[in-house]
N, C-alpha and C positions, 0 to 999 in steps of 0.2 A: 355443412359447416361442422367443423371438428373443434370441440372445446377441450382444453386440457384441464384435468382435475386440479383443484387447488391444494397446495401443500403448505403445511405450517413449517416444515423442516427445509433447511437449505440443501440445494443439490450439491453434488461433489464439485461441480464447476464453480459454483458460488463460494464454496468453502476455499477452494484453491485460489480464487481471485482475492478473497479477503486476506488469506495468508500472504499473498504476494504484496498486497497493499500495505499490510502491517510491516513486512520486511522492508519495503521501500521507505516507509515512514521512519523506521529505525535507522536506516542508512542516512537519510537526510538529517535526522537528529544528531547522529554521530559527526557528520560533516560540519554541522553548525557548531557543535561543541569544540571541535578541533580548530575551527577557523576564527573563533571569537577570542579576544577582540581583534579585528582586522579590517582594514579599509577595502581590501580586495575580496571578491567572492571566492569560494573554494574552487580549486581547479577541477573538481569532479563534476561540475555541472556541464 
């Protein structure tokens, strides 16, 4: 049985995923601002 050591720091992959998630959140926020007020959802979805 091989155990991985515990790390308090995020791996490069975790950091990249967090940055992508933040970028996606910002994109959705921008779409929301550009489409409000509107009865139709943004065309970007």
